[in-house]
C-alpha positions in Angstrom: 0.0 0.0 0.0 1.4 3.4 -1.0 0.2 6.8 0.1 1.3 9.6 -2.1 1.5 12.9 -0.2 2.9 16.4 -0.5 6.3 16.9 1.0 4.7 17.5 4.4 4.1 13.7 4.7 2.5 12.6 8.0 3.8 15.5 10.1 1.0 17.7 8.8 -1.9 18.6 11.1 -5.1 16.5 10.8 -6.8 19.4 9.0 -4.3 19.2 6.1 -5.4 16.7 3.5 -2.2 14.6 3.5 -2.2 14.5 7.3 -5.9 13.5 7.4 -5.3 10.6 5.1 -2.2 9.4 6.9 -3.9 9.6 10.3 -7.0 7.7 9.1 -4.7 4.9 7.8 -2.8 4.9 11.1 -6.0 4.7 13.1 -7.3 1.9 11.0 -4.1 -0.1 11.7 -2.4 0.0 8.3 1.2 -0.1 7.5 2.0 1.7 4.2 4.8 3.4 2.3 4.8 7.1 1.9 5.9 8.6 -1.4 6.1 12.4 -1.6 5.6 14.5 -4.7 6.7 18.0 -5.3 4.7 20.9 -6.9 2.5 22.6 -4.3 -0.7 24.0 -5.9 -0.5 27.2 -3.7 3.1 28.0 -4.3 3.5 29.8 -7.6 7.3 29.0 -7.9 6.4 25.3 -8.2 3.9 25.7 -11.0 6.4 25.6 -13.9 7.4 22.0 -13.0 4.2 20.8 -11.3 3.1 18.7 -14.3 6.5 16.9 -14.4 6.7 16.5 -10.7 3.2 15.0 -10.5 3.1 12.9 -13.7 3.0 9.6 -11.8 0.0 10.9 -9.7 -1.8 12.0 -12.9 -1.2 8.6 -14.5 -2.5 6.8 -11.5 -5.5 8.9 -10.7 -6.3 11.1 -13.6 -5.5 14.3 -11.7 -2.5 16.0 -10.0 -3.7 16.4 -6.4 -2.6 14.4 -3.4 -3.2 12.5 -1.3 -3.6 9.4 -3.4 -3.7 5.9 -2.0 -2.7 2.9 -4.1 -3.9 -0.4 -2.5 -1.9 -3.6 -2.9 -4.4 -4.9 -5.5 -3.8 -1.7 -7.6 -7.0 0.1 -6.7 -6.5 3.9 -6.5 -8.3 6.0 -4.0 -8.0 9.8 -4.4 -8.7 12.6 -1.9 -8.3 12.8 1.9 -12.0 12.3 2.7 -12.4 9.3 0.4 -9.2 7.7 1.8 -10.4 8.4 5.4 -13.8 6.9 4.6 -12.2 3.9 3.0 -9.9 3.3 6.0 -12.7 3.7 8.5 -14.9 1.1 6.6 -12.0 -1.3 6.0 -9.8 -1.5 9.1 -6.7 -3.6 8.8 -7.1 -7.2 9.9 -5.1 -8.2 13.0 
C-alpha cells in the first residue's frame, strides 16, 4: 500500500489533506509506504514544474492532487475524505 502525499508527509496537522489521510490509515491499523511528490498548488514558484513532478499521480488517478492511496491490488483512491472513509470502513485485519 502506497500513500502519495505532498512533501509534508505525516507531520501535517489533521486538517491538512495529507495528514488527514495518513492519520486515518494509522487509526485503521495500516502499514504503508509514503511517497512524496513536489509541486504545491498554492506555491507559484512550483507551477512551472508541477506537471512533471506529479506525472505519476496523474497517470494513477487522472488528476494531480494528493493524497492518493494505491492499494496492494492496484485500486487507486484519491482525496483525503475518500481515503479516510475507506480506512474507516476497511480496518486492517489483525
